[in-house]
N, CA, C and O atoms as a DFTB+ gen file, in Angstrom:
416 C
 N C O
     1  1       0.837      -1.181       0.000
     2  2       0.000       0.000       0.000
     3  2       0.878       1.239       0.000
     4  3       1.793       1.359       0.815
     5  1       0.604       2.148      -0.903
     6  2       1.462       3.322      -0.994
     7  2       0.977       4.428      -0.073
     8  3      -0.190       4.467       0.318
     9  1       1.893       5.323       0.265
    10  2       1.547       6.434       1.148
    11  2       0.837       7.521       0.354
    12  3       0.994       7.631      -0.862
    13  1       0.054       8.320       1.069
    14  2      -0.618       9.453       0.439
    15  2       0.402      10.562       0.241
    16  3       1.094      10.956       1.180
    17  1       0.493      11.063      -0.985
    18  2       1.438      12.129      -1.298
    19  2       0.873      13.502      -0.961
    20  3      -0.289      13.636      -0.579
    21  1       1.705      14.504      -1.109
    22  2       1.276      15.862      -0.783
    23  2       0.194      16.363      -1.722
    24  3      -0.667      17.141      -1.312
    25  1       0.224      15.923      -2.992
    26  2      -0.816      16.353      -3.933
    27  2      -2.181      15.836      -3.492
    28  3      -3.162      16.580      -3.490
    29  1      -2.240      14.553      -3.119
    30  2      -3.505      13.977      -2.664
    31  2      -3.977      14.649      -1.385
    32  3      -5.168      14.908      -1.213
    33  1      -3.041      14.928      -0.493
    34  2      -3.390      15.578       0.770
    35  2      -3.955      16.975       0.528
    36  3      -4.944      17.363       1.149
    37  1      -3.329      17.730      -0.374
    38  2      -3.828      19.074      -0.686
    39  2      -5.208      19.025      -1.336
    40  3      -6.046      19.886      -1.065
    41  1      -5.455      18.039      -2.183
    42  2      -6.787      17.905      -2.783
    43  2      -7.829      17.614      -1.700
    44  3      -8.921      18.180      -1.725
    45  1      -7.497      16.739      -0.752
    46  2      -8.432      16.443       0.342
    47  2      -8.695      17.681       1.187
    48  3      -9.834      17.934       1.579
    49  1      -7.657      18.450       1.468
    50  2      -7.818      19.673       2.255
    51  2      -8.682      20.678       1.499
    52  3      -9.518      21.352       2.102
    53  1      -8.488      20.787       0.185
    54  2      -9.324      21.700      -0.616
    55  2     -10.790      21.303      -0.546
    56  3     -11.659      22.163      -0.404
    57  1     -11.077      19.992      -0.646
    58  2     -12.461      19.538      -0.563
    59  2     -13.048      19.829       0.820
    60  3     -14.173      20.316       0.926
    61  1     -12.293      19.533       1.872
    62  2     -12.782      19.757       3.232
    63  2     -13.061      21.235       3.471
    64  3     -14.114      21.595       3.997
    65  1     -12.119      22.088       3.086
    66  2     -12.301      23.524       3.289
    67  2     -13.480      24.056       2.473
    68  3     -14.252      24.881       2.962
    69  1     -13.617      23.589       1.242
    70  2     -14.710      24.067       0.397
    71  2     -16.060      23.626       0.946
    72  3     -16.993      24.425       1.016
    73  1     -16.167      22.367       1.334
    74  2     -17.454      21.875       1.828
    75  2     -17.831      22.478       3.182
    76  3     -19.008      22.729       3.438
    77  1     -16.850      22.711       4.045
    78  2     -17.176      23.289       5.348
    79  2     -17.519      24.771       5.257
    80  3     -18.295      25.269       6.072
    81  1     -16.961      25.483       4.287
    82  2     -17.204      26.919       4.172
    83  2     -18.235      27.285       3.102
    84  3     -18.569      28.460       2.951
    85  1     -18.735      26.312       2.370
    86  2     -19.646      26.585       1.260
    87  2     -20.934      27.266       1.734
    88  3     -21.469      28.130       1.039
    89  1     -21.423      26.886       2.892
    90  2     -22.681      27.473       3.406
    91  2     -22.521      28.949       3.755
    92  3     -23.503      29.691       3.749
    93  1     -21.307      29.384       4.057
    94  2     -21.061      30.766       4.462
    95  2     -20.814      31.712       3.292
    96  3     -20.734      32.926       3.483
    97  1     -20.692      31.173       2.092
    98  2     -20.452      32.009       0.912
    99  2     -21.738      32.721       0.500
   100  3     -22.834      32.219       0.753
   101  1     -21.610      33.884      -0.132
   102  2     -22.817      34.522      -0.687
   103  2     -23.355      33.681      -1.845
   104  3     -22.627      32.883      -2.436
   105  1     -24.627      33.869      -2.159
   106  2     -25.246      33.065      -3.223
   107  2     -24.625      33.330      -4.587
   108  3     -24.533      32.419      -5.410
   109  1     -24.198      34.558      -4.838
   110  2     -23.536      34.931      -6.091
   111  2     -22.104      35.341      -5.765
   112  3     -21.869      36.178      -4.893
   113  1     -21.144      34.738      -6.481
   114  2     -19.731      35.034      -6.232
   115  2     -19.076      35.545      -7.515
   116  3     -19.497      35.173      -8.610
   117  1     -18.053      36.392      -7.394
   118  2     -17.327      36.838      -8.591
   119  2     -16.429      35.726      -9.116
   120  3     -15.788      35.016      -8.341
   121  1     -16.388      35.580     -10.430
   122  2     -15.542      34.549     -11.041
   123  2     -14.527      35.135     -12.018
   124  3     -13.621      34.431     -12.464
   125  1     -14.669      36.408     -12.351
   126  2     -13.732      37.039     -13.286
   127  2     -13.533      38.483     -12.868
   128  3     -14.466      39.143     -12.409
   129  1     -12.309      38.969     -13.030
   130  2     -11.964      40.332     -12.626
   131  2     -11.304      41.078     -13.781
   132  3     -10.603      40.482     -14.599
   133  1     -11.539      42.410     -13.838
   134  2     -10.817      43.291     -14.765
   135  2      -9.360      43.384     -14.324
   136  3      -8.997      42.920     -13.243
   137  1      -8.543      43.981     -15.161
   138  2      -7.153      44.221     -14.777
   139  2      -7.050      45.180     -13.606
   140  3      -6.075      45.145     -12.855
   141  1      -8.057      46.044     -13.444
   142  2      -8.052      46.986     -12.322
   143  2      -8.460      46.325     -11.018
   144  3      -8.334      46.938      -9.958
   145  1      -8.944      45.093     -11.065
   146  2      -9.342      44.389      -9.858
   147  2     -10.822      44.408      -9.565
   148  3     -11.246      43.917      -8.520
   149  1     -11.628      44.965     -10.467
   150  2     -13.084      44.974     -10.266
   151  2     -13.694      43.727     -10.886
   152  3     -13.296      43.291     -11.966
   153  1     -14.664      43.164     -10.183
   154  2     -15.332      41.963     -10.683
   155  2     -16.252      42.313     -11.850
   156  3     -16.996      43.292     -11.791
   157  1     -16.195      41.504     -12.916
   158  2     -17.082      41.718     -14.055
   159  2     -17.788      40.438     -14.487
   160  3     -18.521      40.442     -15.476
   161  1     -17.580      39.356     -13.766
   162  2     -18.263      38.107     -14.054
   163  2     -18.724      37.472     -12.758
   164  3     -17.955      37.379     -11.802
   165  1     -19.978      37.031     -12.717
   166  2     -20.534      36.475     -11.489
   167  2     -21.213      35.148     -11.796
   168  3     -21.680      34.914     -12.910
   169  1     -21.257      34.288     -10.788
   170  2     -21.870      32.975     -10.950
   171  2     -22.398      32.520      -9.592
   172  3     -22.027      33.079      -8.560
   173  1     -23.262      31.508      -9.590
   174  2     -23.779      30.947      -8.340
   175  2     -22.646      30.237      -7.593
   176  3     -21.668      29.807      -8.205
   177  1     -22.783      30.118      -6.279
   178  2     -21.704      29.547      -5.475
   179  2     -21.482      28.065      -5.759
   180  3     -20.432      27.533      -5.400
   181  1     -22.428      27.387      -6.386
   182  2     -22.235      25.986      -6.747
   183  2     -21.117      25.848      -7.787
   184  3     -20.552      24.767      -7.955
   185  1     -20.802      26.935      -8.478
   186  2     -19.723      26.964      -9.470
   187  2     -18.391      26.535      -8.857
   188  3     -17.572      25.906      -9.528
   189  1     -18.172      26.874      -7.586
   190  2     -16.930      26.474      -6.913
   191  2     -16.842      24.961      -6.808
   192  3     -15.777      24.381      -7.020
   193  1     -17.956      24.323      -6.483
   194  2     -17.960      22.858      -6.381
   195  2     -17.721      22.210      -7.739
   196  3     -17.033      21.194      -7.834
   197  1     -18.287      22.797      -8.786
   198  2     -18.084      22.252     -10.126
   199  2     -16.614      22.344     -10.527
   200  3     -16.051      21.385     -11.057
   201  1     -15.994      23.494     -10.276
   202  2     -14.576      23.659     -10.613
   203  2     -13.688      22.722      -9.796
   204  3     -12.709      22.184     -10.315
   205  1     -14.021      22.529      -8.540
   206  2     -13.244      21.621      -7.694
   207  2     -13.393      20.185      -8.176
   208  3     -12.427      19.422      -8.163
   209  1     -14.587      19.815      -8.597
   210  2     -14.801      18.472      -9.138
   211  2     -13.994      18.256     -10.418
   212  3     -13.374      17.207     -10.594
   213  1     -14.000      19.243     -11.306
   214  2     -13.232      19.140     -12.558
   215  2     -11.744      19.024     -12.263
   216  3     -11.051      18.209     -12.873
   217  1     -11.245      19.834     -11.328
   218  2      -9.827      19.764     -10.963
   219  2      -9.473      18.396     -10.380
   220  3      -8.389      17.874     -10.639
   221  1     -10.373      17.820      -9.604
   222  2     -10.121      16.504      -9.021
   223  2     -10.080      15.430     -10.094
   224  3      -9.220      14.550     -10.062
   225  1     -11.005      15.496     -11.045
   226  2     -11.007      14.522     -12.142
   227  2      -9.735      14.662     -12.979
   228  3      -9.131      13.663     -13.369
   229  1      -9.333      15.898     -13.251
   230  2      -8.100      16.116     -14.018
   231  2      -6.873      15.630     -13.266
   232  3      -5.861      15.305     -13.887
   233  1      -6.942      15.574     -11.951
   234  2      -5.831      15.084     -11.152
   235  2      -5.824      13.559     -11.090
   236  3      -4.761      12.943     -11.169
   237  1      -6.996      12.948     -10.949
   238  2      -7.076      11.496     -10.789
   239  2      -6.703      10.767     -12.076
   240  3      -6.042       9.730     -12.025
   241  1      -7.118      11.293     -13.228
   242  2      -6.828      10.636     -14.502
   243  2      -5.345      10.392     -14.741
   244  3      -4.947       9.246     -14.954
   245  1      -4.511      11.434     -14.714
   246  2      -3.074      11.203     -14.911
   247  2      -2.434      10.379     -13.796
   248  3      -1.463       9.664     -14.042
   249  1      -2.962      10.467     -12.580
   250  2      -2.412       9.672     -11.488
   251  2      -2.620       8.187     -11.755
   252  3      -1.710       7.384     -11.548
   253  1      -3.805       7.821     -12.211
   254  2      -4.074       6.423     -12.546
   255  2      -3.220       5.992     -13.733
   256  3      -2.654       4.898     -13.727
   257  1      -3.125       6.836     -14.740
   258  2      -2.314       6.504     -15.920
   259  2      -0.843       6.324     -15.551
   260  3      -0.151       5.500     -16.150
   261  1      -0.367       7.081     -14.580
   262  2       1.025       6.966     -14.165
   263  2       1.285       5.655     -13.432
   264  3       2.400       5.135     -13.469
   265  1       0.275       5.122     -12.772
   266  2       0.444       3.857     -12.060
   267  2       0.347       2.638     -12.973
   268  3       0.853       1.568     -12.633
   269  1      -0.295       2.790     -14.125
   270  2      -0.436       1.695     -15.078
   271  2       0.209       2.114     -16.393
   272  3      -0.444       2.697     -17.258
   273  1       1.492       1.813     -16.534
   274  2       2.237       2.326     -17.685
   275  2       1.743       1.765     -19.013
   276  3       2.025       2.356     -20.055
   277  1       1.028       0.665     -19.019
   278  2       0.505       0.130     -20.272
   279  2      -0.668       0.948     -20.794
   280  3      -1.013       0.856     -21.972
   281  1      -1.285       1.751     -19.922
   282  2      -2.421       2.571     -20.333
   283  2      -1.994       3.635     -21.340
   284  3      -2.714       3.921     -22.296
   285  1      -0.823       4.213     -21.118
   286  2      -0.381       5.275     -22.017
   287  2       0.790       4.814     -22.887
   288  3       1.781       5.529     -23.033
   289  1       0.671       3.630     -23.454
   290  2       1.722       3.124     -24.324
   291  2       1.748       3.916     -25.632
   292  3       0.756       4.531     -26.025
   293  1       2.881       3.887     -26.280
   294  2       3.040       4.614     -27.543
   295  2       2.297       3.915     -28.673
   296  3       2.234       2.687     -28.713
   297  1       1.735       4.696     -29.591
   298  2       1.027       4.087     -30.714
   299  2       1.983       3.442     -31.727
   300  3       1.569       2.607     -32.531
   301  1       3.241       3.827     -31.686
   302  2       4.232       3.270     -32.606
   303  2       5.052       2.189     -31.911
   304  3       5.153       2.158     -30.685
   305  1       5.619       1.331     -32.690
   306  2       6.474       0.280     -32.153
   307  2       7.801       0.895     -31.693
   308  3       8.436       1.647     -32.432
   309  1       8.208       0.568     -30.465
   310  2       9.442       1.110     -29.892
   311  2      10.404      -0.039     -29.664
   312  3      10.014      -1.103     -29.182
   313  1      11.667       0.181     -30.014
   314  2      12.664      -0.857     -29.770
   315  2      12.885      -1.010     -28.271
   316  3      12.661      -0.071     -27.508
   317  1      13.311      -2.160     -27.861
   318  2      13.429      -2.466     -26.431
   319  2      14.462      -1.585     -25.730
   320  3      14.335      -1.335     -24.531
   321  1      15.476      -1.111     -26.447
   322  2      16.476      -0.260     -25.799
   323  2      15.945       1.148     -25.518
   324  3      16.500       1.852     -24.674
   325  1      14.890       1.569     -26.202
   326  2      14.323       2.905     -25.974
   327  2      13.094       2.877     -25.067
   328  3      12.571       3.934     -24.713
   329  1      12.629       1.697     -24.690
   330  2      11.411       1.582     -23.895
   331  2      11.554       2.259     -22.541
   332  3      10.649       2.978     -22.117
   333  1      12.655       2.049     -21.863
   334  2      12.860       2.629     -20.531
   335  2      12.902       4.153     -20.618
   336  3      12.322       4.846     -19.783
   337  1      13.586       4.660     -21.624
   338  2      13.663       6.119     -21.780
   339  2      12.290       6.716     -22.083
   340  3      11.934       7.756     -21.528
   341  1      11.520       6.076     -22.951
   342  2      10.182       6.568     -23.282
   343  2       9.271       6.527     -22.058
   344  3       8.512       7.465     -21.814
   345  1       9.345       5.434     -21.284
   346  2       8.530       5.319     -20.083
   347  2       8.924       6.385     -19.060
   348  3       8.060       6.980     -18.416
   349  1      10.223       6.624     -18.912
   350  2      10.697       7.661     -17.987
   351  2      10.206       9.031     -18.417
   352  3       9.747       9.814     -17.586
   353  1      10.297       9.329     -19.702
   354  2       9.814      10.621     -20.207
   355  2       8.307      10.770     -20.012
   356  3       7.833      11.848     -19.653
   357  1       7.559       9.704     -20.242
   358  2       6.099       9.769     -20.093
   359  2       5.709       9.993     -18.635
   360  3       4.839      10.817     -18.350
   361  1       6.341       9.271     -17.709
   362  2       6.001       9.458     -16.296
   363  2       6.449      10.826     -15.801
   364  3       5.785      11.420     -14.952
   365  1       7.545      11.329     -16.309
   366  2       7.996      12.672     -15.943
   367  2       7.017      13.726     -16.452
   368  3       6.705      14.682     -15.742
   369  1       6.530      13.549     -17.687
   370  2       5.558      14.481     -18.244
   371  2       4.267      14.477     -17.419
   372  3       3.692      15.535     -17.162
   373  1       3.821      13.313     -17.014
   374  2       2.620      13.229     -16.190
   375  2       2.860      13.881     -14.834
   376  3       1.965      14.528     -14.292
   377  1       4.044      13.718     -14.287
   378  2       4.384      14.384     -13.033
   379  2       4.322      15.901     -13.156
   380  3       3.786      16.573     -12.275
   381  1       4.861      16.443     -14.235
   382  2       4.785      17.889     -14.475
   383  2       3.339      18.344     -14.635
   384  3       2.952      19.398     -14.131
   385  1       2.542      17.538     -15.343
   386  2       1.133      17.853     -15.530
   387  2       0.405      17.893     -14.186
   388  3      -0.419      18.776     -13.952
   389  1       0.706      16.945     -13.313
   390  2       0.078      16.922     -11.990
   391  2       0.463      18.144     -11.161
   392  3      -0.365      18.681     -10.425
   393  1       1.702      18.579     -11.276
   394  2       2.118      19.785     -10.546
   395  2       1.373      21.003     -11.078
   396  3       0.926      21.843     -10.297
   397  1       1.236      21.107     -12.397
   398  2       0.485      22.220     -12.972
   399  2      -0.978      22.209     -12.529
   400  3      -1.542      23.254     -12.205
   401  1      -1.585      21.030     -12.518
   402  2      -2.971      20.915     -12.078
   403  2      -3.083      21.269     -10.594
   404  3      -4.041      21.912     -10.166
   405  1      -2.100      20.844      -9.832
   406  2      -2.121      21.092      -8.393
   407  2      -2.138      22.579      -8.079
   408  3      -2.845      23.010      -7.168
   409  1      -1.371      23.367      -8.819
   410  2      -1.273      24.794      -8.539
   411  2      -2.292      25.630      -9.302
   412  3      -2.318      26.853      -9.165
   413  1      -3.131      24.978     -10.108
   414  2      -4.161      25.710     -10.857
   415  2      -5.336      26.059      -9.986
   416  3      -6.292      26.675     -10.456
């Protein structure tokens, strides 16, 4: 059994904080701001839950793919001497993607 990483922990904390504070939010929240800092786009507070759900799905997909290297195999035939390098590059790319998703 593997340990929970910091990315998973931060996602859990985001869900806990969002669900515990969701009732205290106003019904309409700003979602877009001008360069001057004034809000010009508004949406219902359920929008936060939708965005959090999308971010979680975008995080879980690459995490699962990274654990099962056959899922993201190359469409072209690769020689056996390049397989390790291709797998290393693919897992590294997924790691970078997870970091980008984490900070989004």
